[in-house]
N, C-alpha and C positions, 0 to 999 in steps of 0.2 A: 523663557518661554520654550516649549518644546517645539521641535521642526516637526515631529511625527507624532500623530496622535494614536495611541495604544487603541485597537479595535477591541472593544470588549464584549458588543454583540454582533451577532453574525447576521448576514441577510437573511430574511425569510426564504425558505425553500432551499437552502443550503443544509445539507445532512451530512454528518460525520460519525465515524465510530471511534470512540475512545479506546485505545488499548490499554491505558492505565486503570479505567474505571470499569472497562467492559459493558459500555453502554453507548445508546445511540443519543447524539446532541443535535440539536439544530443550531446552526451557527457553530464557530469555532470557540468552544470554551476552554479546552485545554490546549497545550502547546502543540504546534505542528507536528513535534517529533514524536508525539504520543497519540497521533491519530490517523485515520484512513479517511480519504475523502477529497473534496466534497462529492456527493452522490445527488441524484436528482431527486430522490425520495427517500422517505424513511424506511420503507420495505428494503430499497437497495442497500441502505447503511446497515441494516438489521443482518443483511447476509454478506457482509464485508469479510467477514473470516472465513466463510465457505467459498467465497469467490476468490479469495488469496490462496486457499488450498488447491483449488481447481487450477488456478493460473500456476502456481508452482509445480504441480504435476505435468502440465502441458509443457513448462520450460524445462524440467528435469528429462523429459522423454524427445525433447526436440533434437534431431540428429544434427541441426546447425550448430549446436552448443558443445557438441561431442566431437571436436575434430582432432582427437588424438593427443592434444597437447598435454604433457605431464604423464602421460603413460607408454609403458615400455613398447619400443617399435618391433613389428614382426621381421623388419628388414636388417639382416646382419650387418650391412654395410654402414648403418647409422649408430 
């Protein structure tokens, strides 16, 4: 007897974007490593890749992430 049941059908209203198949799914059909989500609507899941692109740009341009680590210092004493 299995201790944990594998959930094969997602909850209605849970939307995911599958990176492997490049499609929107209602409920988790594919493994977690291959999907973004959950999203509240099909429209949000459809826009998952664009949302990820926008967030990546924000993070790349966030000065809090660029603290100088790994770059040469202008201070000759270091």
